[in-house]
N, CA, C and O atoms as a MOPAC input file, in Angstrom:
PM7 MOZYME 1SCF
protein

 N    -35.53600 1    14.73300 1    26.68600 1
 C    -35.43100 1    13.43300 1    27.30300 1
 C    -36.61500 1    12.53800 1    26.88200 1
 O    -36.45200 1    11.35500 1    26.58200 1
 N    -37.82100 1    13.15700 1    26.87200 1
 C    -39.01600 1    12.40200 1    26.47600 1
 C    -38.91700 1    11.99400 1    25.00500 1
 O    -39.32100 1    10.89000 1    24.63900 1
 N    -38.38300 1    12.88000 1    24.16300 1
 C    -38.23900 1    12.56900 1    22.73000 1
 C    -37.28300 1    11.40300 1    22.53500 1
 O    -37.53400 1    10.53200 1    21.70300 1
 N    -36.19700 1    11.37600 1    23.28800 1
 C    -35.23000 1    10.27400 1    23.17300 1
 C    -35.88300 1     8.97600 1    23.61900 1
 O    -35.68300 1     7.93600 1    22.99100 1
 N    -36.65500 1     9.01900 1    24.68800 1
 C    -37.34300 1     7.83500 1    25.18200 1
 C    -38.37100 1     7.33600 1    24.14800 1
 O    -38.48300 1     6.13200 1    23.91700 1
 N    -39.11400 1     8.26000 1    23.53200 1
 C    -40.10100 1     7.87700 1    22.51400 1
 C    -39.41700 1     7.25000 1    21.30300 1
 O    -39.89000 1     6.24200 1    20.77800 1
 N    -38.31500 1     7.83300 1    20.86100 1
 C    -37.58400 1     7.26200 1    19.71800 1
 C    -37.04600 1     5.87500 1    20.05100 1
 O    -37.04300 1     4.98300 1    19.20300 1
 N    -36.59300 1     5.70000 1    21.28500 1
 C    -36.10200 1     4.38500 1    21.71100 1
 C    -37.20500 1     3.35100 1    21.70400 1
 O    -36.97200 1     2.21200 1    21.30000 1
 N    -38.41000 1     3.71400 1    22.14300 1
 C    -39.54100 1     2.78200 1    22.15600 1
 C    -39.96200 1     2.40400 1    20.73700 1
 O    -40.26700 1     1.24600 1    20.45200 1
 N    -39.97400 1     3.39500 1    19.86100 1
 C    -40.32200 1     3.12400 1    18.46400 1
 C    -39.29800 1     2.19000 1    17.83500 1
 O    -39.66600 1     1.23400 1    17.15200 1
 N    -38.04900 1     2.45200 1    18.05300 1
 C    -36.99800 1     1.58600 1    17.52100 1
 C    -37.07700 1     0.18900 1    18.09100 1
 O    -36.86600 1    -0.78200 1    17.36400 1
 N    -37.37600 1     0.06100 1    19.36800 1
 C    -37.47400 1    -1.24700 1    20.00600 1
 C    -38.63100 1    -2.05100 1    19.42600 1
 O    -38.48700 1    -3.24700 1    19.17600 1
 N    -39.78600 1    -1.40400 1    19.20500 1
 C    -40.92200 1    -2.12500 1    18.64100 1
 C    -40.65100 1    -2.55100 1    17.20600 1
 O    -41.05500 1    -3.64000 1    16.79700 1
 N    -39.97500 1    -1.71100 1    16.44100 1
 C    -39.64800 1    -2.09400 1    15.06500 1
 C    -38.68600 1    -3.26500 1    15.04000 1
 O    -38.81800 1    -4.16600 1    14.21200 1
 N    -37.72100 1    -3.25600 1    15.94100 1
 C    -36.76700 1    -4.37000 1    15.99900 1
 C    -37.47600 1    -5.64500 1    16.41000 1
 O    -37.18700 1    -6.71100 1    15.86600 1
 N    -38.39700 1    -5.56200 1    17.35800 1
 C    -39.14400 1    -6.74100 1    17.80500 1
 C    -40.00800 1    -7.29000 1    16.67700 1
 O    -40.09100 1    -8.50500 1    16.49300 1
 N    -40.64700 1    -6.40900 1    15.92800 1
 C    -41.50600 1    -6.85600 1    14.83100 1
 C    -40.68600 1    -7.54200 1    13.75300 1
 O    -41.11400 1    -8.55200 1    13.19300 1
 N    -39.51300 1    -7.00200 1    13.45900 1
 C    -38.65700 1    -7.61200 1    12.44000 1
 C    -38.11300 1    -8.94000 1    12.93500 1
 O    -38.02100 1    -9.89600 1    12.16500 1
 N    -37.75100 1    -9.01300 1    14.21000 1
 C    -37.19600 1   -10.24100 1    14.76700 1
 C    -38.23200 1   -11.35300 1    14.78900 1
 O    -37.88000 1   -12.52400 1    14.65200 1
 N    -39.50200 1   -11.00800 1    14.95900 1
 C    -40.56000 1   -12.02000 1    14.99800 1
 C    -41.10500 1   -12.33300 1    13.60700 1
 O    -42.11700 1   -13.02100 1    13.48000 1
 N    -40.43700 1   -11.82800 1    12.55500 1
 C    -40.87600 1   -12.00400 1    11.17000 1
 C    -42.29100 1   -11.48300 1    10.95900 1
 O    -43.06100 1   -12.04100 1    10.17700 1
 N    -42.62000 1   -10.42000 1    11.65600 1
 C    -43.91600 1    -9.77800 1    11.48700 1
 C    -43.69900 1    -8.50900 1    10.69100 1
 O    -42.59600 1    -7.96500 1    10.64200 1
 N    -44.73800 1    -8.06100 1    10.08600 1
 C    -44.65500 1    -6.78400 1     9.41300 1
 C    -45.92000 1    -6.00900 1     9.69900 1
 O    -46.99300 1    -6.57800 1     9.90300 1
 N    -45.77300 1    -4.72400 1     9.70800 1
 C    -46.91600 1    -3.86800 1    10.00000 1
 C    -47.85700 1    -3.86100 1     8.80500 1
 O    -47.41900 1    -3.84500 1     7.65500 1
 N    -49.13800 1    -3.87200 1     9.08700 1
 C    -50.13000 1    -3.79800 1     8.02200 1
 C    -51.07600 1    -2.66300 1     8.34100 1
 O    -51.27100 1    -2.28400 1     9.49600 1
 N    -51.65400 1    -2.13600 1     7.28500 1
 C    -52.67600 1    -1.11600 1     7.50800 1
 C    -54.03200 1    -1.71100 1     7.17400 1
 O    -54.11600 1    -2.81200 1     6.63100 1
 N    -55.07500 1    -0.99900 1     7.49000 1
 C    -56.42800 1    -1.52500 1     7.30900 1
 C    -56.83700 1    -1.64000 1     5.85800 1
 O    -57.78000 1    -2.36800 1     5.54700 1
 N    -56.16500 1    -0.94900 1     4.96300 1
 C    -56.55600 1    -0.99500 1     3.55300 1
 C    -55.91500 1    -2.15600 1     2.80900 1
 O    -56.24700 1    -2.40800 1     1.65100 1
 N    -55.01900 1    -2.85000 1     3.44900 1
 C    -54.34900 1    -3.95500 1     2.76600 1
 C    -55.30400 1    -5.13200 1     2.62000 1
 O    -56.03100 1    -5.46900 1     3.55500 1
 N    -55.30100 1    -5.75100 1     1.45800 1
 C    -56.21200 1    -6.85700 1     1.18400 1
 C    -55.75400 1    -8.11000 1     1.91800 1
 O    -54.55700 1    -8.36500 1     2.05900 1
 N    -56.71900 1    -8.87900 1     2.37800 1
 C    -56.42800 1   -10.12700 1     3.06000 1
 C    -56.49000 1   -11.24200 1     2.03200 1
 O    -57.43900 1   -11.32100 1     1.25100 1
 N    -55.47600 1   -12.10900 1     2.03000 1
 C    -55.44300 1   -13.20400 1     1.06900 1
 C    -56.49900 1   -14.23600 1     1.43800 1
 O    -56.64800 1   -14.60300 1     2.60400 1
 N    -57.23700 1   -14.70300 1     0.41900 1
 C    -58.25100 1   -15.71600 1     0.65700 1
 C    -57.61400 1   -17.08600 1     0.54800 1
 O    -56.70400 1   -17.29400 1    -0.25500 1
 N    -58.08900 1   -18.01500 1     1.35200 1
 C    -57.57600 1   -19.37300 1     1.25600 1
 C    -58.63200 1   -20.23000 1     0.56400 1
 O    -59.81700 1   -20.14700 1     0.88500 1
 N    -58.19700 1   -21.04700 1    -0.38000 1
 C    -59.11600 1   -21.90500 1    -1.11500 1
 C    -59.44000 1   -23.14100 1    -0.28500 1
 O    -58.59400 1   -23.66500 1     0.44000 1
 N    -60.68000 1   -23.59100 1    -0.40800 1
 C    -61.08200 1   -24.80500 1     0.27800 1
 C    -60.57200 1   -25.99500 1    -0.51000 1
 O    -60.35700 1   -25.90700 1    -1.71900 1
 N    -60.38200 1   -27.09100 1     0.16900 1
 C    -59.93100 1   -28.32000 1    -0.47400 1
 C    -61.02800 1   -28.82400 1    -1.40300 1
 O    -62.17900 1   -28.94100 1    -0.98200 1
 N    -60.70100 1   -29.12400 1    -2.64700 1
 C    -61.67400 1   -29.63200 1    -3.59800 1
 C    -61.90700 1   -31.10900 1    -3.34300 1
 O    -60.98300 1   -31.84100 1    -2.98900 1
 N    -63.12600 1   -31.53700 1    -3.52200 1
 C    -63.46100 1   -32.94600 1    -3.31900 1
 C    -64.06600 1   -33.51700 1    -4.58700 1
 O    -64.69900 1   -32.80300 1    -5.36500 1
 N    -63.86700 1   -34.80300 1    -4.78600 1
 C    -64.45600 1   -35.49300 1    -5.93800 1
 C    -65.84000 1   -35.95600 1    -5.53900 1
 O    -66.01200 1   -36.62800 1    -4.52200 1
 N    -66.82800 1   -35.59200 1    -6.34500 1
 C    -68.20200 1   -35.97800 1    -6.07900 1
 C    -68.57000 1   -37.16100 1    -6.95800 1
 O    -67.89400 1   -37.44800 1    -7.94600 1
 N    -69.64300 1   -37.84400 1    -6.59200 1
 C    -70.00700 1   -39.08700 1    -7.27800 1
 C    -70.31100 1   -38.86700 1    -8.75900 1
 O    -69.95100 1   -39.71300 1    -9.57800 1
 N    -70.95000 1   -37.78000 1    -9.12700 1
 C    -71.30400 1   -37.55200 1   -10.52400 1
 C    -70.06400 1   -37.34000 1   -11.38900 1
 O    -70.11200 1   -37.54600 1   -12.60200 1
 N    -68.95000 1   -36.92900 1   -10.76800 1
 C    -67.73400 1   -36.68900 1   -11.53800 1
 C    -67.11900 1   -37.98700 1   -12.05400 1
 O    -66.43700 1   -37.99500 1   -13.07800 1
 N    -67.36000 1   -39.06200 1   -11.35100 1
 C    -66.78800 1   -40.35500 1   -11.75800 1
 C    -67.84100 1   -41.31400 1   -12.30100 1
 O    -67.51300 1   -42.44400 1   -12.66200 1
 N    -69.09100 1   -40.88500 1   -12.36400 1
 C    -70.17100 1   -41.73600 1   -12.87000 1
 C    -70.08400 1   -41.81000 1   -14.38600 1
 O    -70.25700 1   -40.80600 1   -15.07600 1
 N    -69.81600 1   -42.99500 1   -14.89400 1
 C    -69.65500 1   -43.19700 1   -16.33400 1
 C    -70.93700 1   -42.89800 1   -17.09600 1
 O    -70.88100 1   -42.43000 1   -18.23300 1
 N    -72.09900 1   -43.16100 1   -16.48600 1
 C    -73.38000 1   -42.89500 1   -17.14300 1
 C    -73.59200 1   -41.40100 1   -17.38300 1
 O    -74.21900 1   -41.00500 1   -18.36500 1
 N    -73.08000 1   -40.60400 1   -16.50400 1
 C    -73.23900 1   -39.15600 1   -16.63500 1
 C    -72.50100 1   -38.63600 1   -17.86500 1
 O    -72.98300 1   -37.72900 1   -18.54300 1
 N    -71.34500 1   -39.20300 1   -18.15100 1
 C    -70.49000 1   -38.69700 1   -19.22800 1
 C    -70.73700 1   -39.39200 1   -20.55800 1
 O    -70.30400 1   -38.88800 1   -21.59500 1
 N    -71.41000 1   -40.51800 1   -20.56200 1
 C    -71.67900 1   -41.23500 1   -21.82200 1
 C    -73.17300 1   -41.34000 1   -22.07500 1
 O    -73.65300 1   -42.38000 1   -22.52500 1
 N    -73.90000 1   -40.29700 1   -21.79700 1
 C    -75.34200 1   -40.29100 1   -21.96400 1
 C    -75.70300 1   -40.40600 1   -23.43600 1
 O    -75.06400 1   -39.79000 1   -24.28900 1
 N    -76.72500 1   -41.19200 1   -23.72900 1
 C    -77.19900 1   -41.37000 1   -25.09200 1
 C    -78.27600 1   -40.34700 1   -25.45000 1
 O    -78.73900 1   -40.30300 1   -26.59000 1
 N    -78.66600 1   -39.54100 1   -24.49700 1
 C    -79.71500 1   -38.54900 1   -24.75100 1
 C    -79.21900 1   -37.53800 1   -25.77300 1
 O    -78.08400 1   -37.06500 1   -25.71000 1
 N    -80.09600 1   -37.22100 1   -26.71200 1
 C    -79.73500 1   -36.26400 1   -27.74000 1
 C    -80.51500 1   -34.97400 1   -27.54000 1
 O    -81.67200 1   -34.97800 1   -27.11900 1
 N    -79.87300 1   -33.91300 1   -27.84100 1
 C    -80.51500 1   -32.61400 1   -27.72300 1
 C    -80.93000 1   -32.18700 1   -29.12000 1
 O    -80.08400 1   -32.04500 1   -30.00300 1
 N    -82.20800 1   -31.98400 1   -29.32500 1
 C    -82.72500 1   -31.62300 1   -30.64100 1
 C    -82.81500 1   -30.11800 1   -30.83800 1
 O    -82.85400 1   -29.64500 1   -31.97400 1
 N    -82.84900 1   -29.37400 1   -29.76500 1
 C    -82.98400 1   -27.92300 1   -29.87500 1
 C    -81.63100 1   -27.32500 1   -30.22400 1
 O    -80.68300 1   -27.41300 1   -29.44400 1
 N    -81.54800 1   -26.72600 1   -31.38200 1
 C    -80.31400 1   -26.08200 1   -31.81500 1
 C    -80.47400 1   -24.58500 1   -31.59600 1
 O    -81.41200 1   -23.95600 1   -32.08600 1
 N    -79.53600 1   -24.04400 1   -30.84900 1
 C    -79.59500 1   -22.60900 1   -30.61300 1
 C    -79.00400 1   -21.89000 1   -31.80900 1
 O    -77.89300 1   -22.19700 1   -32.24200 1
 N    -79.74300 1   -20.93900 1   -32.33600 1
 C    -79.25900 1   -20.16700 1   -33.46700 1
 C    -79.70900 1   -18.72900 1   -33.30100 1
 O    -80.80000 1   -18.44700 1   -32.80500 1
 N    -78.85800 1   -17.84900 1   -33.72100 1
 C    -79.22500 1   -16.44500 1   -33.66700 1
 C    -80.14800 1   -16.12000 1   -34.84100 1
 O    -80.13000 1   -16.77900 1   -35.88100 1
 N    -80.93500 1   -15.10200 1   -34.63700 1
 C    -81.82800 1   -14.66100 1   -35.70000 1
 C    -80.98300 1   -14.10400 1   -36.84600 1
 O    -79.99300 1   -13.41000 1   -36.61300 1
 N    -81.37300 1   -14.40700 1   -38.06800 1
 C    -80.62100 1   -13.94400 1   -39.23900 1
 C    -80.63600 1   -12.42400 1   -39.30100 1
 O    -81.65400 1   -11.79300 1   -39.01700 1
 N    -79.53100 1   -11.85300 1   -39.66500 1
 C    -79.44400 1   -10.40800 1   -39.79100 1
 C    -80.10400 1    -9.97500 1   -41.09800 1
 O    -79.98500 1   -10.65100 1   -42.12000 1
 N    -80.78200 1    -8.86800 1   -41.05100 1
 C    -81.48400 1    -8.35000 1   -42.21400 1
 C    -80.70800 1    -7.18100 1   -42.80500 1
 O    -80.15400 1    -6.36100 1   -42.07400 1
 N    -80.67200 1    -7.11000 1   -44.13200 1
 C    -80.04500 1    -5.97500 1   -44.80400 1
 C    -81.06700 1    -4.86000 1   -44.86500 1
 O    -82.18200 1    -5.03500 1   -45.35800 1
 N    -80.66100 1    -3.70400 1   -44.35100 1
 C    -81.54900 1    -2.55600 1   -44.34700 1
 C    -81.17900 1    -1.62900 1   -45.49600 1
 O    -80.08300 1    -1.72200 1   -46.04800 1
 N    -82.09100 1    -0.74100 1   -45.85200 1
 C    -81.89300 1     0.11200 1   -47.02400 1
 C    -80.68300 1     1.02300 1   -46.89800 1
 O    -79.99100 1     1.24800 1   -47.89100 1
 N    -80.40500 1     1.54900 1   -45.72300 1
 C    -79.26900 1     2.44500 1   -45.56300 1
 C    -77.93800 1     1.72900 1   -45.78000 1
 O    -76.93100 1     2.36600 1   -46.08900 1
 N    -77.93200 1     0.41300 1   -45.62100 1
 C    -76.69300 1    -0.34200 1   -45.80200 1
 C    -76.26900 1    -0.41000 1   -47.26400 1
 O    -75.08000 1    -0.52700 1   -47.55900 1
 N    -77.20300 1    -0.34000 1   -48.15400 1
 C    -76.89500 1    -0.44100 1   -49.58300 1
 C    -77.03400 1     0.89200 1   -50.30800 1
 O    -76.83300 1     0.95500 1   -51.52100 1
 N    -77.36800 1     1.94200 1   -49.59500 1
 C    -77.53100 1     3.26700 1   -50.18900 1
 C    -76.14300 1     3.86900 1   -50.44100 1
 O    -75.40200 1     4.16000 1   -49.50200 1
 N    -75.80600 1     4.04900 1   -51.71500 1
 C    -74.47700 1     4.54400 1   -52.09800 1
 C    -74.21200 1     5.94400 1   -51.56300 1
 O    -73.07700 1     6.26100 1   -51.20800 1
 N    -75.22400 1     6.77500 1   -51.50200 1
 C    -75.02500 1     8.14900 1   -51.03500 1
 C    -74.66900 1     8.19700 1   -49.55500 1
 O    -74.03000 1     9.14600 1   -49.10100 1
 N    -75.06900 1     7.20300 1   -48.81900 1
 C    -74.73100 1     7.14700 1   -47.40400 1
 C    -73.23600 1     6.90300 1   -47.20100 1
 O    -72.65600 1     7.38600 1   -46.22900 1
 N    -72.62000 1     6.17000 1   -48.09700 1
 C    -71.22100 1     5.76700 1   -47.93900 1
 C    -70.24300 1     6.66700 1   -48.67900 1
 O    -69.03600 1     6.56600 1   -48.45800 1
 N    -70.72500 1     7.53700 1   -49.54300 1
 C    -69.83100 1     8.46600 1   -50.22800 1
 C    -70.01400 1     9.84700 1   -49.64400 1
 O    -71.11400 1    10.23700 1   -49.25100 1
 N    -68.92000 1    10.57900 1   -49.59400 1
 C    -68.95000 1    11.89400 1   -48.97500 1
 C    -68.70800 1    12.95800 1   -50.04000 1
 O    -67.89500 1    12.76600 1   -50.94400 1
 N    -69.40300 1    14.06000 1   -49.93100 1
 C    -69.22900 1    15.18100 1   -50.84900 1
 C    -68.18100 1    16.16100 1   -50.31500 1
 O    -67.77900 1    17.08800 1   -51.01700 1
 N    -67.75200 1    15.95700 1   -49.09900 1
 C    -66.78200 1    16.89100 1   -48.52300 1
 C    -65.39200 1    16.61100 1   -49.06800 1
 O    -65.03600 1    15.46700 1   -49.34900 1
 N    -64.61500 1    17.67500 1   -49.21300 1
 C    -63.27000 1    17.57100 1   -49.74500 1
 C    -62.32100 1    17.13100 1   -48.64100 1
 O    -62.35600 1    17.65100 1   -47.52500 1
 N    -61.49400 1    16.18800 1   -48.96500 1
 C    -60.50800 1    15.69700 1   -48.00400 1
 C    -59.17000 1    16.32700 1   -48.34000 1
 O    -58.65600 1    16.16700 1   -49.44700 1
 N    -58.61300 1    17.04300 1   -47.37700 1
 C    -57.32400 1    17.69800 1   -47.58900 1
 C    -56.21300 1    16.74100 1   -47.16000 1
 O    -56.25600 1    16.15500 1   -46.07900 1
 N    -55.23600 1    16.60300 1   -48.02200 1
 C    -54.13000 1    15.70400 1   -47.71900 1
 C    -53.33600 1    16.23100 1   -46.52700 1
 O    -53.10000 1    17.43300 1   -46.40500 1
 N    -52.93700 1    15.33000 1   -45.66800 1
 C    -52.15800 1    15.69700 1   -44.48500 1
 C    -50.72400 1    15.98400 1   -44.91200 1
 O    -50.15900 1    15.28400 1   -45.75400 1
 N    -50.14300 1    17.02800 1   -44.31700 1
 C    -48.75300 1    17.36900 1   -44.64300 1
 C    -47.82800 1    16.24400 1   -44.22200 1
 O    -47.98900 1    15.64900 1   -43.15700 1
 N    -46.87200 1    15.96700 1   -45.06500 1
 C    -45.90800 1    14.91500 1   -44.74800 1
 C    -44.85300 1    15.46800 1   -43.79800 1
 O    -44.45000 1    16.62600 1   -43.90800 1
 N    -44.41100 1    14.63400 1   -42.86800 1
 C    -43.35000 1    15.04100 1   -41.95000 1
 C    -42.02000 1    15.06700 1   -42.68100 1
 O    -41.80700 1    14.33000 1   -43.64400 1
 N    -41.14000 1    15.91600 1   -42.21400 1
 C    -39.79900 1    15.95400 1   -42.78700 1
 C    -39.07300 1    14.67400 1   -42.40100 1
 O    -39.31400 1    14.11900 1   -41.32900 1
 N    -38.19400 1    14.21000 1   -43.26100 1
 C    -37.46200 1    12.98600 1   -42.91600 1
 C    -36.54900 1    13.23100 1   -41.71500 1
 O    -36.04800 1    14.33800 1   -41.51400 1
 N    -36.34500 1    12.18600 1   -40.92600 1
 C    -35.47700 1    12.29600 1   -39.76100 1
 C    -34.02400 1    12.37400 1   -40.19900 1
 O    -33.61300 1    11.73100 1   -41.16500 1
 N    -33.26700 1    13.16200 1   -39.48100 1
 C    -31.84300 1    13.27700 1   -39.78200 1
 C    -31.03200 1    12.96200 1   -38.54100 1
 O    -31.48500 1    13.18300 1   -37.41800 1
 N    -29.85200 1    12.45300 1   -38.74600 1
 C    -28.94200 1    12.17300 1   -37.63800 1
 C    -28.20300 1    13.45100 1   -37.30200 1
 O    -27.54500 1    14.04800 1   -38.15400 1
 N    -28.32000 1    13.87100 1   -36.03100 1
 C    -27.65000 1    15.08200 1   -35.59800 1
 C    -26.38800 1    14.71400 1   -34.84000 1
 O    -26.22600 1    13.57500 1   -34.40000 1
 N    -25.49700 1    15.67900 1   -34.68900 1
 C    -24.18600 1    15.39400 1   -34.08900 1
 C    -24.29800 1    14.89900 1   -32.65300 1
 O    -23.52200 1    14.03400 1   -32.24600 1
 N    -25.23800 1    15.42000 1   -31.87900 1
 C    -25.34800 1    14.99200 1   -30.48300 1
 C    -25.79500 1    13.53400 1   -30.36500 1
 O    -25.55600 1    12.88800 1   -29.34500 1
 N    -26.44200 1    13.02100 1   -31.40600 1
 C    -26.91800 1    11.65000 1   -31.36900 1
 C    -25.78300 1    10.64200 1   -31.45900 1
 O    -25.90200 1     9.52000 1   -30.96600 1
 N    -24.70500 1    11.03300 1   -32.07600 1
 C    -23.57400 1    10.11200 1   -32.24000 1
 C    -22.38800 1    10.47300 1   -31.36500 1
 O    -21.34600 1     9.82500 1   -31.45000 1
 N    -22.52100 1    11.49300 1   -30.52700 1
 C    -21.42600 1    11.92300 1   -29.66000 1
 C    -21.26600 1    10.89500 1   -28.53600 1
 O    -22.13500 1    10.77700 1   -27.67300 1
 N    -20.15400 1    10.15000 1   -28.54800 1
 C    -19.91500 1     9.07600 1   -27.58900 1
 C    -19.83100 1     9.59500 1   -26.15200 1
 O    -20.16800 1     8.86900 1   -25.21800 1
 N    -19.38900 1    10.83200 1   -25.96400 1
 C    -19.24500 1    11.35000 1   -24.59700 1
 C    -20.60100 1    11.59000 1   -23.93000 1
 O    -20.68500 1    11.58600 1   -22.70200 1
 N    -21.64800 1    11.79500 1   -24.70400 1
 C    -22.96800 1    12.00900 1   -24.13000 1
 C    -23.64000 1    10.71500 1   -23.71400 1
 O    -24.53400 1    10.74300 1   -22.86900 1
 N    -23.24800 1     9.59600 1   -24.26800 1
 C    -23.92400 1     8.33000 1   -24.04400 1
 C    -23.20800 1     7.41000 1   -23.07100 1
 O    -23.59200 1     6.24900 1   -22.93300 1
 N    -22.19900 1     7.88800 1   -22.40600 1
 C    -21.47900 1     7.03400 1   -21.43600 1
 C    -21.83000 1     7.39600 1   -20.03200 1
 O    -21.32200 1     6.78500 1   -19.09200 1

């Protein structure tokens, strides 16, 4: 009797939650963030800010790369070890089960 009553209560709460367009959530579910309304600030529309005559003389440049001796050493780039050719795979063949219409329906 208690089990029937418990099942009835569970069913009633689920029906109420669905009827109220609610859904159950767990604590691990992420909460959606809401964005704040963006506002236009004075500097965004200030013509002087965008048409400045000031020039920047400092040019950012990376330091030039240097060639090191190991980069041009031929022995570093050639190998004395023997390279064994990889075996070629057999060509694919069409087998009877691949074209059997009864297997593919």
